KOLLUMFI-496369 format. One record per residue (C-alpha): residue number from 0; residue in three letters; x, y, z. Coordinates in pm, whole numbers, plus 50000, padded with zeros to 5 digits. Each point is the difference from the previous one (the first is absolute). Layout:
N
ATOM   seq   type      c1      c2      c3
ATOM   NUM    ALA       X       Y       Z
...
//
This chain:
291
ATOM   seq   type      c1      c2      c3
ATOM     0    MET   40791   28927   22118
ATOM     1    LYS   49894   50349   49894
ATOM     2    ILE   49666   50137   50125
ATOM     3    LEU   49779   50295   49908
ATOM     4    VAL   49773   50140   50271
ATOM     5    THR   49712   50229   49901
ATOM     6    GLY   49825   50245   50231
ATOM     7    ILE   50311   50077   50204
ATOM     8    ARG   49854   50323   50136
ATOM     9    GLY   49720   49807   50166
ATOM    10    GLN   50005   49806   50324
ATOM    11    LEU   50074   49653   49866
ATOM    12    GLY   50225   50089   49707
ATOM    13    TYR   50221   50203   50232
ATOM    14    ASP   50049   49708   50239
ATOM    15    VAL   50043   49739   49726
ATOM    16    LEU   50280   50200   49838
ATOM    17    LYS   50160   50051   50341
ATOM    18    GLU   49983   49625   50075
ATOM    19    LEU   50154   49906   49664
ATOM    20    GLN   50284   50245   50057
ATOM    21    CYS   50060   49855   50346
ATOM    22    ARG   50031   49658   49837
ATOM    23    ASN   50244   50137   49742
ATOM    24    ILE   49767   49900   49718
ATOM    25    ILE   50039   50208   49684
ATOM    26    CYS   49688   50213   49970
ATOM    27    ILE   49854   50321   49868
ATOM    28    GLY   49693   50188   50115
ATOM    29    ALA   49753   50192   49788
ATOM    30    GLY   49708   50231   50058
ATOM    31    ARG   49777   50211   49781
ATOM    32    THR   50285   50240   49913
ATOM    33    GLU   50204   49712   49855
ATOM    34    PHE   49714   49857   49791
ATOM    35    ASP   49623   49999   49993
ATOM    36    ILE   49875   49641   50016
ATOM    37    THR   49684   50097   49809
ATOM    38    ASP   50216   50099   49703
ATOM    39    SER   50084   49669   49833
ATOM    40    ARG   50284   50141   49788
ATOM    41    ARG   50178   50176   50288
ATOM    42    THR   49950   49696   50220
ATOM    43    ARG   50152   49772   49739
ATOM    44    ASP   50292   50235   49931
ATOM    45    PHE   50090   50023   50369
ATOM    46    ILE   49967   49630   50078
ATOM    47    MET   50178   49885   49687
ATOM    48    SER   50289   50238   50060
ATOM    49    TYR   50052   49864   50353
ATOM    50    ALA   49910   49639   49913
ATOM    51    PRO   49927   49878   50354
ATOM    52    ASP   49976   49636   50101
ATOM    53    ALA   49695   50090   50209
ATOM    54    VAL   49757   50287   50057
ATOM    55    ILE   49844   50062   50340
ATOM    56    HIS   49702   50215   49909
ATOM    57    CYS   49909   50217   50300
ATOM    58    SER   49845   50290   49810
ATOM    59    ALA   49620   50021   50013
ATOM    60    TYR   49699   50228   50015
ATOM    61    THR   49893   49967   50365
ATOM    62    ALA   49754   50288   50056
ATOM    63    VAL   49711   49765   50076
ATOM    64    ASP   49727   50260   50042
ATOM    65    LYS   50119   50226   49720
ATOM    66    ALA   49999   49703   49762
ATOM    67    GLU   49620   49982   50016
ATOM    68    ASP   49988   50326   49802
ATOM    69    ASP   50334   49969   49820
ATOM    70    VAL   49947   49658   49846
ATOM    71    GLU   50198   50068   49683
ATOM    72    THR   50322   50094   50179
ATOM    73    CYS   49968   49711   50244
ATOM    74    ILE   49959   49750   49716
ATOM    75    LYS   50282   50154   49798
ATOM    76    VAL   50246   49961   50288
ATOM    77    ASN   49882   49677   50162
ATOM    78    VAL   49910   49807   49687
ATOM    79    GLU   50155   50149   49686
ATOM    80    GLY   50322   50093   50182
ATOM    81    VAL   50030   49649   50140
ATOM    82    ARG   49945   49851   49655
ATOM    83    ASN   50273   50224   49854
ATOM    84    ILE   50252   49877   50253
ATOM    85    ALA   49894   49637   49968
ATOM    86    VAL   50041   50009   49621
ATOM    87    CYS   50355   50131   50042
ATOM    88    CYS   50079   49732   50258
ATOM    89    LYS   49874   49737   49758
ATOM    90    GLU   50223   50133   49723
ATOM    91    ILE   50317   49985   50207
ATOM    92    ASN   49897   49692   50205
ATOM    93    ALA   50007   50192   50327
ATOM    94    LYS   49816   49902   50316
ATOM    95    MET   49733   50238   50130
ATOM    96    VAL   49862   50071   50345
ATOM    97    TYR   49657   50163   50005
ATOM    98    LEU   49848   50138   50321
ATOM    99    SER   49628   49940   50024
ATOM   100    SER   49749   50067   50277
ATOM   101    ASP   49745   49868   50247
ATOM   102    TYR   49755   50224   49812
ATOM   103    ILE   49959   49733   49732
ATOM   104    PHE   49776   49814   50249
ATOM   105    ASN   49652   50100   50120
ATOM   106    GLY   50089   49982   50369
ATOM   107    LYS   49713   49771   50095
ATOM   108    GLY   50028   49747   50282
ATOM   109    ASP   50265   49981   50267
ATOM   110    ARG   50242   49735   49877
ATOM   111    PRO   50328   50090   49830
ATOM   112    PHE   49979   50010   49621
ATOM   113    GLU   50209   49737   49819
ATOM   114    VAL   50192   50079   49680
ATOM   115    THR   49758   49768   49818
ATOM   116    ASP   49681   50174   50117
ATOM   117    THR   49789   50165   49733
ATOM   118    PRO   50060   50379   49980
ATOM   119    ASP   49703   50236   50026
ATOM   120    PRO   50124   50360   50032
ATOM   121    LEU   49771   50270   50139
ATOM   122    SER   50172   50307   49854
ATOM   123    VAL   50162   50142   49688
ATOM   124    TYR   50339   49968   50169
ATOM   125    GLY   49934   49635   50087
ATOM   126    ARG   49888   49922   49645
ATOM   127    SER   50310   50169   49859
ATOM   128    LYS   50234   49795   50219
ATOM   129    LEU   49823   49679   49900
ATOM   130    ALA   50023   50098   49633
ATOM   131    GLY   50372   50060   50052
ATOM   132    GLU   50035   49645   50132
ATOM   133    GLU   49818   49868   49695
ATOM   134    GLU   50235   50189   49765
ATOM   135    ILE   50301   49845   50173
ATOM   136    ARG   49860   49649   49967
ATOM   137    LYS   49913   50050   49633
ATOM   138    VAL   50346   50124   49905
ATOM   139    LEU   50247   49829   50233
ATOM   140    SER   50083   49665   50152
ATOM   141    ARG   50289   50124   50217
ATOM   142    TYR   49810   50221   50245
ATOM   143    PHE   49931   50053   50369
ATOM   144    ILE   49664   50158   50083
ATOM   145    VAL   50009   50114   50363
ATOM   146    ARG   49682   50125   50166
ATOM   147    ILE   50043   50234   50293
ATOM   148    SER   49786   50228   50219
ATOM   149    TRP   50014   50302   50233
ATOM   150    VAL   50346   50108   49886
ATOM   151    PHE   50228   50225   50205
ATOM   152    GLY   50361   50107   49956
ATOM   153    ILE   50237   50283   50076
ATOM   154    ASN   49992   50164   49657
ATOM   155    GLY   49643   50118   49957
ATOM   156    ASN   49666   50064   50162
ATOM   157    ASN   49810   49727   50182
ATOM   158    PHE   49751   49933   50279
ATOM   159    ILE   50258   49981   50279
ATOM   160    LYS   50157   50332   49907
ATOM   161    THR   49652   50154   49985
ATOM   162    MET   49916   49871   50349
ATOM   163    MET   50322   50139   50145
ATOM   164    ARG   49935   50335   49836
ATOM   165    LEU   49643   50013   50134
ATOM   166    GLY   50117   49884   50341
ATOM   167    LYS   50212   50311   50045
ATOM   168    ASP   49692   50224   50008
ATOM   169    ARG   49710   49778   50106
ATOM   170    LYS   49901   49821   50318
ATOM   171    GLU   49787   49747   49810
ATOM   172    VAL   49942   49871   49648
ATOM   173    ASN   49726   49797   49832
ATOM   174    VAL   50123   49689   49815
ATOM   175    VAL   49804   49717   49837
ATOM   176    ASP   50019   49662   50171
ATOM   177    ASP   49786   49781   49774
ATOM   178    GLN   50264   49975   49727
ATOM   179    VAL   50253   49731   50090
ATOM   180    GLY   50325   49912   49826
ATOM   181    SER   50377   50010   50032
ATOM   182    PRO   50237   50296   49965
ATOM   183    THR   50294   49956   49763
ATOM   184    TYR   50330   50166   50092
ATOM   185    THR   50190   50075   49681
ATOM   186    ALA   50340   49935   50160
ATOM   187    ASP   49891   49644   50085
ATOM   188    LEU   49831   49945   49665
ATOM   189    ALA   50305   50127   49810
ATOM   190    SER   50212   49725   50154
ATOM   191    LEU   49752   49734   49890
ATOM   192    LEU   49975   50136   49645
ATOM   193    CYS   50378   49998   49968
ATOM   194    ASP   50004   49637   50119
ATOM   195    MET   49731   49909   49747
ATOM   196    ILE   50166   50157   49701
ATOM   197    GLU   50306   49781   50044
ATOM   198    THR   49789   49684   49963
ATOM   199    GLU   49793   49832   49731
ATOM   200    LYS   49702   49947   50232
ATOM   201    TYR   49754   50188   49782
ATOM   202    GLY   49634   50050   50079
ATOM   203    THR   49755   50197   50213
ATOM   204    TYR   50066   50081   50364
ATOM   205    HIS   49851   50184   50295
ATOM   206    ALA   50256   50188   50207
ATOM   207    THR   49906   50220   50296
ATOM   208    ASN   50132   50017   50353
ATOM   209    GLU   49874   49720   50224
ATOM   210    GLY   49684   50030   50208
ATOM   211    TYR   49682   50200   49951
ATOM   212    CYS   49861   50323   50140
ATOM   213    SER   49744   50270   49929
ATOM   214    TRP   50093   50354   49902
ATOM   215    ALA   49905   50105   50353
ATOM   216    ASP   50234   49736   50145
ATOM   217    LEU   50277   50129   49778
ATOM   218    ALA   49942   50357   50116
ATOM   219    GLU   50007   49894   50366
ATOM   220    LYS   50325   49807   49952
ATOM   221    THR   50154   50302   49825
ATOM   222    PHE   49913   50236   50287
ATOM   223    GLU   50117   49746   50258
ATOM   224    ILE   50344   49964   49840
ATOM   225    ALA   50033   50376   49943
ATOM   226    ASN   49894   50062   50361
ATOM   227    MET   49724   50233   49885
ATOM   228    GLN   49699   50036   50230
ATOM   229    VAL   49725   49984   49737
ATOM   230    LYS   49666   49825   50039
ATOM   231    VAL   49887   49795   49700
ATOM   232    ASN   49623   49988   49952
ATOM   233    HIS   49907   49681   49815
ATOM   234    ILE   49739   50079   49735
ATOM   235    LEU   49819   49814   49723
ATOM   236    THR   50090   50048   49634
ATOM   237    GLU   49655   50148   49940
ATOM   238    LYS   50097   50287   50231
ATOM   239    TYR   50302   50078   49780
ATOM   240    PRO   49875   49986   49640
ATOM   241    THR   50254   50001   49716
ATOM   242    ARG   49964   50037   49624
ATOM   243    ALA   50124   49645   49936
ATOM   244    ALA   49876   49695   50186
ATOM   245    ARG   50257   49828   50222
ATOM   246    PRO   50010   49624   50064
ATOM   247    GLU   49900   49931   50360
ATOM   248    ASN   50206   49680   50004
ATOM   249    SER   50352   50051   49867
ATOM   250    ARG   50150   49693   50164
ATOM   251    LEU   50238   49826   49758
ATOM   252    SER   50123   49643   50045
ATOM   253    LYS   50378   49955   49982
ATOM   254    ILE   49995   49626   49923
ATOM   255    SER   50139   50079   49655
ATOM   256    LEU   50319   50126   50163
ATOM   257    ASP   50027   49691   50220
ATOM   258    ASN   49950   49764   49708
ATOM   259    ASN   50288   50156   49809
ATOM   260    GLY   50248   50029   50283
ATOM   261    PHE   49979   50375   50054
ATOM   262    SER   50005   50145   50351
ATOM   263    ARG   49691   50187   50114
ATOM   264    LEU   50038   50364   50096
ATOM   265    PRO   50034   50085   50372
ATOM   266    ALA   49696   50073   50217
ATOM   267    TRP   49823   50327   49923
ATOM   268    GLU   50056   50126   50354
ATOM   269    SER   50377   49961   49957
ATOM   270    ALA   49985   50176   49663
ATOM   271    VAL   49806   50295   50142
ATOM   272    GLU   50238   50028   50295
ATOM   273    ARG   50307   50008   49776
ATOM   274    PHE   49838   50249   49764
ATOM   275    VAL   49877   50240   50268
ATOM   276    ASN   50339   49990   50171
ATOM   277    GLU   50165   50080   49667
ATOM   278    LEU   49764   50294   49950
ATOM   279    MET   50081   50134   50345
ATOM   280    ARG   50375   49960   49945
ATOM   281    GLU   49968   50179   49667
ATOM   282    LYS   49812   50286   50167
ATOM   283    HIS   50260   50017   50277
ATOM   284    ASP   50287   50012   49750
ATOM   285    LYS   49834   50280   49803
ATOM   286    ILE   49957   50204   50317
ATOM   287    PHE   50338   49939   50164
ATOM   288    GLY   50224   49904   49708
ATOM   289    ASP   50332   49824   50055
ATOM   290    ILE   50148   50038   50346
//
């Protein structure tokens, strides 16, 4: 099997490529410098020249607040770019993995959303990710749509890194506690995606680390593991307004994984602990080098 991974300079693409290489699966990674997914000709030329058996599409426009004022770019990347890749996959009969989001739901209620629940996005970003799903379903039959939330990984910026940076200079931080969901560690998700791509179990899935927490809970766990003495003030979303509306309930049901024989991701607490420890080791190595 030969696999193309897009968005390799982002958090997930970086870890997916790393996982494939660890499994000795033939793969190639691509970012914007290799080809622009919004350019249909360049996209086709690149994909046809490599002729992969599968594409794991990790590239996306993820600036949620900026998207409210930059609708055109968001749609170009998250809808038109997805369509361009899907059309190429169709032509060469390649499988495709598309990463979607909890933002396709309205966040109402407190039960986990099922893969069959009706989408109702609150933001431009959410609507673009839903439209991307719809493009995949229109074009392909051999696809995996995987919805995730609250992503963090070693190769990029994320909430946990921000908390650790703030914690170096502050004694306390304000963090919302009325938005509840599950973090998704890209190293754990990458393993699942690589398992999926070797099967024919196509369809829509939810895949986040197990358990639920608020952003404030996540901040407290981060500081606890990093041994940083920082007080987390739990605040309401209304006290921290953002340009784009966020779903208050981002809980996603993982029954779709169970029904198809895929293992759920480890508990979010374990994922945060492993990630924070990796960050601290990386910092230590940069300071002290090889001994």
